[in-house]
C-alpha positions as CSV (number, residue, x, y, z in Angstrom):
1,M,0.0,0.0,0.0
2,T,1.5,3.3,-1.0
3,V,0.4,6.9,-0.1
4,S,2.2,10.1,-1.1
5,T,4.4,11.4,1.7
6,E,3.4,14.9,0.8
7,S,-0.2,14.2,1.9
8,F,0.9,13.3,5.4
9,R,3.0,16.5,5.6
10,T,0.3,18.9,4.3
11,G,-2.8,17.0,5.3
12,K,-4.0,17.0,1.7
13,T,-4.7,13.7,-0.1
14,T,-2.5,14.4,-3.1
15,G,-1.4,10.8,-3.3
16,S,-3.3,7.8,-4.4
17,L,-4.1,4.9,-2.2
18,R,-3.5,1.6,-4.0
19,T,-2.5,-2.0,-3.2
20,E,0.6,-3.5,-4.8
21,K,1.4,-7.1,-5.0
22,S,4.8,-8.6,-4.3
23,P,6.8,-9.9,-7.3
24,A,6.1,-13.5,-6.2
25,A,2.4,-12.8,-6.0
26,R,2.4,-11.2,-9.5
27,T,4.0,-14.2,-11.1
28,A,2.1,-16.9,-9.1
29,A,-1.0,-16.9,-11.2
30,R,-2.1,-15.0,-14.4
31,P,-5.8,-15.1,-15.3
32,F,-6.8,-15.2,-19.0
33,R,-9.9,-15.0,-21.0
34,L,-10.5,-16.0,-24.7
35,A,-13.3,-14.5,-26.8
36,F,-13.4,-17.6,-29.1
37,P,-13.6,-20.2,-27.9
38,P,-15.2,-18.7,-24.7
39,V,-12.6,-20.1,-22.3
40,S,-11.2,-18.5,-19.2
41,G,-8.8,-19.7,-16.6
42,T,-5.5,-19.0,-14.7
43,L,-2.0,-19.6,-15.9
44,R,0.5,-20.6,-13.3
45,P,4.0,-20.1,-14.7
46,R,5.7,-22.2,-12.1
47,Q,3.4,-25.2,-12.6
48,I,4.0,-24.9,-16.4
49,A,7.8,-24.8,-15.9
50,V,7.7,-27.8,-13.5
51,C,5.5,-29.9,-15.8
52,T,7.8,-29.1,-18.7
53,A,10.8,-30.2,-16.7
54,L,9.0,-33.3,-15.6
55,V,8.1,-34.2,-19.2
56,V,11.8,-34.0,-20.1
57,A,12.7,-36.1,-17.1
58,V,10.1,-38.7,-18.0
59,F,11.4,-38.9,-21.6
60,V,14.9,-39.4,-20.4
61,A,13.9,-42.0,-17.9
62,L,11.9,-43.8,-20.6
63,C,14.9,-43.8,-23.0
64,W,17.2,-45.0,-20.2
65,N,14.7,-47.8,-19.3
66,V,14.6,-49.0,-22.9
67,S,18.3,-48.8,-23.4
68,I,19.3,-51.3,-20.7
69,G,19.3,-55.0,-21.1
70,E,21.5,-57.9,-22.3
71,Y,21.8,-56.0,-25.6
72,G,22.7,-52.4,-24.6
73,I,21.5,-49.6,-26.9
74,P,22.9,-46.0,-26.7
75,L,20.3,-43.4,-25.7
76,T,20.6,-41.6,-29.0
77,D,19.8,-44.8,-30.9
78,V,16.8,-45.3,-28.6
79,A,15.5,-41.8,-29.2
80,R,15.8,-42.4,-33.0
81,A,14.1,-45.8,-32.7
82,L,11.2,-44.2,-30.9
83,T,10.6,-41.9,-33.9
84,G,10.7,-44.9,-36.3
85,S,14.3,-44.4,-37.6
86,G,17.3,-46.6,-37.2
87,D,18.4,-50.1,-38.2
88,P,15.8,-52.9,-38.2
89,G,17.4,-54.8,-35.4
90,T,17.3,-51.8,-33.0
91,L,13.7,-51.0,-34.1
92,L,12.7,-54.5,-33.3
93,V,14.3,-54.6,-29.8
94,V,13.1,-51.1,-28.9
95,Q,9.5,-51.0,-30.2
96,E,8.5,-54.6,-29.8
97,L,10.5,-56.0,-26.9
98,R,11.3,-53.2,-24.5
99,L,8.9,-50.3,-25.2
100,P,5.8,-52.1,-24.0
101,R,7.3,-52.6,-20.5
102,A,8.5,-49.0,-20.3
103,M,5.1,-47.7,-21.5
104,T,3.3,-49.8,-19.0
105,G,5.4,-48.3,-16.2
106,L,5.0,-44.8,-17.5
107,L,1.2,-45.0,-17.8
108,A,0.8,-46.8,-14.5
109,G,2.9,-44.0,-12.8
110,I,0.7,-41.3,-14.3
111,A,-2.4,-43.1,-13.1
112,F,-1.1,-43.7,-9.6
113,G,0.2,-40.2,-9.3
114,M,-3.0,-38.5,-10.4
115,S,-5.2,-40.8,-8.3
116,G,-3.2,-40.0,-5.2
117,A,-3.5,-36.2,-6.0
118,L,-7.3,-36.6,-6.3
119,F,-7.7,-38.5,-3.0
120,Q,-5.4,-36.3,-1.0
121,T,-7.2,-33.1,-2.3
122,M,-10.6,-34.6,-1.6
123,T,-9.8,-35.7,1.9
124,R,-7.5,-32.7,2.7
125,N,-5.0,-35.2,4.1
126,P,-1.6,-36.0,2.7
127,L,-1.8,-39.6,4.0
128,A,-4.9,-40.4,1.9
129,S,-3.8,-42.5,-1.1
130,P,-5.3,-45.5,-2.8
131,D,-2.9,-47.9,-1.1
132,M,-3.8,-46.4,2.3
133,I,-7.6,-46.5,2.0
134,G,-8.0,-50.0,0.5
135,L,-8.5,-49.4,-3.2
136,T,-5.3,-51.1,-4.5
137,Q,-5.9,-53.9,-1.9
138,G,-9.5,-54.4,-3.3
139,A,-8.2,-54.6,-6.8
140,G,-5.5,-57.0,-5.7
141,T,-8.0,-59.3,-4.0
142,A,-10.2,-59.5,-7.1
143,V,-7.2,-60.3,-9.4
144,V,-5.8,-62.9,-7.0
145,A,-9.2,-64.5,-6.7
146,G,-9.3,-64.8,-10.5
147,I,-5.8,-66.3,-10.6
148,V,-6.2,-68.8,-7.7
149,L,-9.9,-69.7,-8.0
150,G,-10.3,-69.3,-11.7
151,W,-13.1,-66.8,-11.2
152,D,-12.1,-64.5,-14.0
153,F,-15.3,-65.3,-16.1
154,G,-13.2,-64.5,-19.2
155,L,-12.9,-60.9,-18.1
156,G,-9.1,-60.7,-17.7
157,T,-7.1,-58.8,-15.0
158,Q,-8.2,-55.3,-16.2
159,A,-11.9,-56.0,-15.6
160,L,-11.2,-57.9,-12.4
161,G,-9.0,-55.0,-11.0
162,L,-11.7,-52.5,-11.9
163,F,-14.4,-54.6,-10.2
164,G,-12.3,-55.1,-7.1
165,A,-11.3,-51.4,-6.7
166,L,-14.9,-50.2,-7.4
167,A,-16.3,-52.7,-4.9
168,S,-13.9,-51.6,-2.1
169,A,-14.5,-47.9,-2.9
170,L,-18.2,-48.3,-2.7
171,L,-17.8,-50.3,0.6
172,V,-15.6,-47.5,2.0
173,Y,-18.0,-44.8,0.9
174,G,-21.0,-46.6,2.3
175,L,-19.5,-47.4,5.6
176,A,-18.2,-43.8,6.0
177,W,-21.6,-42.3,5.1
178,R,-23.3,-40.6,8.0
179,R,-25.5,-37.9,6.6
180,G,-22.6,-37.3,4.2
181,T,-19.0,-38.2,4.2
182,T,-15.8,-36.5,5.5
183,G,-12.2,-37.1,4.6
184,Y,-11.4,-38.2,8.1
185,R,-14.1,-41.0,8.1
186,I,-13.0,-42.2,4.6
187,I,-9.4,-42.6,5.7
188,L,-10.3,-44.5,8.9
189,V,-12.8,-46.8,7.2
190,G,-10.5,-47.3,4.3
191,I,-7.7,-48.5,6.5
192,G,-10.0,-51.1,8.0
193,V,-11.2,-52.2,4.5
194,S,-7.6,-52.5,3.3
195,W,-6.8,-54.9,6.1
196,I,-9.9,-57.0,5.4
197,C,-8.8,-57.2,1.7
198,L,-5.2,-58.1,2.7
199,S,-6.6,-60.9,5.0
200,V,-8.7,-62.3,2.2
201,T,-5.8,-62.2,-0.2
202,D,-3.6,-64.1,2.2
203,F,-6.3,-66.7,2.6
204,L,-6.5,-67.1,-1.2
205,L,-2.7,-67.5,-1.5
206,A,-2.7,-70.1,1.2
207,R,-5.5,-72.0,-0.4
208,G,-4.1,-71.8,-4.0
209,G,-1.6,-74.2,-5.5
210,R,2.1,-73.6,-5.7
211,F,2.3,-72.2,-9.2
212,Q,-0.9,-70.1,-8.7
213,A,0.5,-68.6,-5.5
214,Q,3.8,-67.8,-7.2
215,A,2.0,-66.1,-10.1
216,A,-0.2,-64.1,-7.7
217,L,2.7,-63.1,-5.5
218,G,4.8,-61.9,-8.4
219,W,1.9,-59.6,-9.4
220,L,1.0,-58.4,-5.9
221,V,4.5,-56.9,-5.3
222,G,4.2,-54.7,-8.4
223,N,6.1,-55.9,-11.3
224,L,6.8,-54.8,-14.9
225,N,8.6,-58.0,-15.9
226,G,7.1,-59.5,-19.0
227,R,4.7,-56.7,-19.7
228,D,3.6,-56.3,-23.3
229,W,1.1,-54.4,-25.4
230,Q,-1.7,-56.5,-24.0
231,Q,-1.3,-54.7,-20.7
232,A,-0.2,-51.3,-22.0
233,A,-3.0,-50.8,-24.6
234,P,-6.0,-51.1,-22.2
235,L,-4.3,-48.8,-19.7
236,A,-3.6,-46.2,-22.4
237,A,-7.2,-46.3,-23.6
238,S,-8.5,-45.8,-20.1
239,L,-6.2,-42.8,-19.5
240,V,-7.5,-41.1,-22.6
241,V,-10.8,-40.9,-20.8
242,L,-9.8,-40.6,-17.1
243,V,-7.0,-38.1,-17.3
244,P,-9.2,-35.3,-18.9
245,A,-11.9,-36.1,-16.3
246,A,-9.4,-35.8,-13.5
247,L,-8.2,-32.4,-14.8
248,L,-11.7,-31.1,-15.3
249,I,-12.9,-32.0,-11.8
250,G,-9.8,-30.4,-10.3
251,R,-11.4,-27.0,-10.4
252,L,-14.4,-28.2,-8.5
253,M,-12.2,-29.8,-5.8
254,R,-10.5,-26.6,-4.9
255,T,-13.5,-25.3,-3.0
256,L,-13.4,-28.5,-0.9
257,Q,-10.1,-27.3,0.5
258,L,-12.1,-24.6,2.3
259,G,-14.2,-27.1,4.1
260,D,-17.6,-28.6,3.4
261,D,-19.7,-25.8,4.9
262,V,-17.8,-23.1,2.9
263,A,-17.9,-25.2,-0.2
264,K,-21.7,-25.6,0.1
265,G,-22.0,-21.8,0.6
266,L,-20.2,-21.3,-2.6
267,G,-22.6,-23.5,-4.5
268,T,-20.5,-26.7,-4.7
269,R,-22.5,-30.0,-4.5
270,V,-20.0,-31.5,-2.0
271,Q,-21.2,-35.1,-2.0
272,A,-21.7,-35.2,-5.8
273,V,-18.2,-33.9,-6.4
274,R,-16.7,-36.2,-3.8
275,L,-18.4,-39.2,-5.4
276,T,-17.2,-38.1,-8.9
277,V,-13.6,-37.8,-7.6
278,L,-13.9,-41.2,-5.9
279,L,-15.1,-42.9,-9.2
280,T,-12.4,-41.2,-11.3
281,G,-9.7,-42.1,-8.8
282,V,-10.9,-45.7,-8.6
283,G,-10.7,-46.0,-12.4
284,L,-7.1,-44.7,-12.5
285,V,-6.1,-47.1,-9.7
286,A,-7.9,-50.1,-11.1
287,F,-6.5,-50.0,-14.6
288,A,-3.0,-49.2,-13.3
289,T,-3.1,-52.0,-10.7
290,A,-4.4,-54.5,-13.2
291,A,-1.6,-53.7,-15.7
292,A,1.4,-53.4,-13.3
293,G,0.3,-54.6,-9.9
294,P,-0.1,-52.5,-6.8
295,I,3.2,-50.6,-7.0
296,A,3.6,-49.3,-3.5
297,F,3.8,-45.7,-2.3
298,V,3.8,-44.1,-5.7
299,A,0.3,-42.7,-5.2
300,L,1.3,-41.5,-1.7
301,A,4.7,-39.8,-2.5
302,A,4.3,-38.5,-6.1
303,P,1.5,-35.9,-5.3
304,Q,3.5,-34.6,-2.2
305,I,6.6,-34.2,-4.3
306,A,4.7,-32.4,-7.1
307,Q,3.0,-30.1,-4.6
308,R,6.4,-29.0,-3.2
309,L,7.8,-28.5,-6.6
310,C,4.9,-26.4,-7.8
311,R,4.5,-24.7,-4.4
312,T,0.7,-25.0,-4.5
313,A,-1.8,-25.4,-1.6
314,W,-3.0,-28.7,-3.0
315,P,-1.4,-31.6,-4.9
316,P,-1.6,-30.7,-8.7
317,P,-3.0,-33.7,-10.6
318,L,-1.0,-33.2,-13.8
319,A,2.3,-32.7,-12.1
320,G,1.5,-35.5,-9.7
321,G,1.0,-37.9,-12.6
322,L,4.2,-36.9,-14.3
323,T,6.1,-37.3,-11.0
324,G,4.6,-40.7,-10.6
325,A,5.7,-41.7,-14.1
326,A,9.3,-40.5,-13.4
327,I,9.3,-42.4,-10.1
328,V,8.1,-45.7,-11.6
329,L,10.5,-45.5,-14.6
330,A,13.5,-44.6,-12.4
331,S,12.7,-47.3,-9.9
332,D,12.4,-49.9,-12.6
333,V,15.9,-48.9,-13.8
334,L,17.2,-49.3,-10.3
335,A,15.4,-52.7,-9.9
336,R,17.1,-54.0,-13.0
337,E,20.6,-52.6,-12.4
338,L,20.9,-52.7,-8.6
339,I,21.8,-56.4,-8.4
340,P,23.7,-57.6,-11.5
341,G,21.9,-60.6,-13.2
342,T,18.7,-60.1,-11.1
343,E,15.6,-58.1,-12.0
344,L,13.8,-57.1,-8.9
345,P,10.1,-56.2,-9.0
346,V,9.7,-52.5,-9.3
347,G,7.4,-52.5,-6.2
348,I,10.2,-53.5,-4.0
349,V,12.2,-50.4,-4.9
350,T,9.3,-48.0,-4.6
351,G,8.5,-49.6,-1.2
352,V,12.0,-49.0,0.0
353,L,12.0,-45.4,-1.3
354,G,8.5,-44.7,-0.2
355,A,8.6,-45.9,3.4
356,P,10.8,-42.9,4.5
357,V,8.3,-40.6,2.8
358,L,5.4,-42.1,4.7
359,L,7.3,-41.7,8.0
360,W,8.1,-38.1,7.2
361,L,4.5,-37.4,6.4
362,L,3.3,-39.0,9.6
363,I,5.8,-36.8,11.6
364,R,4.8,-33.7,9.7
365,V,1.1,-34.2,10.1
366,N,1.5,-35.0,13.8
367,R,3.5,-31.8,14.4
368,A,0.9,-29.8,12.4
369,G,-1.8,-31.1,14.6
370,S,-3.8,-32.3,11.6
371,G,-3.4,-36.0,12.1
372,G,-7.2,-36.4,12.6
């Protein structure tokens, strides 16, 4: 706020009273409006810069992931092969043998990261993620039942994962309902449902045969080994629908950050928005889990990392998805290179890296007094 010093000395209001924003505030958000098409919104330069940097990081991690193997390929040759140029041998190895695995990891990371951002924003709690509130466990139980008991009904893991995640989500939502739902009740009920699903999964593994149990365990850890276009293609098709939906409902969720009462006062249909977010997040989790398994802690850590990179008040869905993709691809490289001659499941690496993040979030939430 600036006022002319002459006005204080003479008692005359010769100066103008106006409010000035700091340089950081001026560059934080820039509103825009287009006449045709009639679109308006807010540009956030820092988020654009962070997302651009993350896209570059994801592309480098993708090329690095494709380049390693028994037949090593230079990164430049991988980049050329991705555009369709290069010698036929390199094209065959890159596009047919290694790219499906890398693309499955990339798409699963995007799905887990965006779903975590949706649930953490909806519940206003950084600990709320699909693997904390029972969604990935529900998808895992359904897929394991299909593997061990043969109850797939010809649907495949994609449909089974979607059914399991949706069933667990509806169970959590129904049990948490008491004249409406709150983020606190969803988290508490979700933790209980996750343990129920884990118990059922353990029972199925104990009941199943040796080879069935091995197949289910390899999938439950979160694994990209042996993934091909049969897993990547359905996941890509689902993201074509779910990613735009997640970005569109992001604007509606911002009012939920102010609390349910304030959101209702602003005209937001709180329960309808919360249910829409729940269904969108379930779809992202289900298809990603069915394709790559329940890769641990990606949905928990990626949104928090993206939020701190973008310096926003809530986890940004797009940046969270790109961060999740970078985490999964980099973790897969570590899983393949950490122990020579052994390819660890990617879920083991993300679990080791994500456990400290969970502890840090628990300590931070407790100090902030928002643990409940």
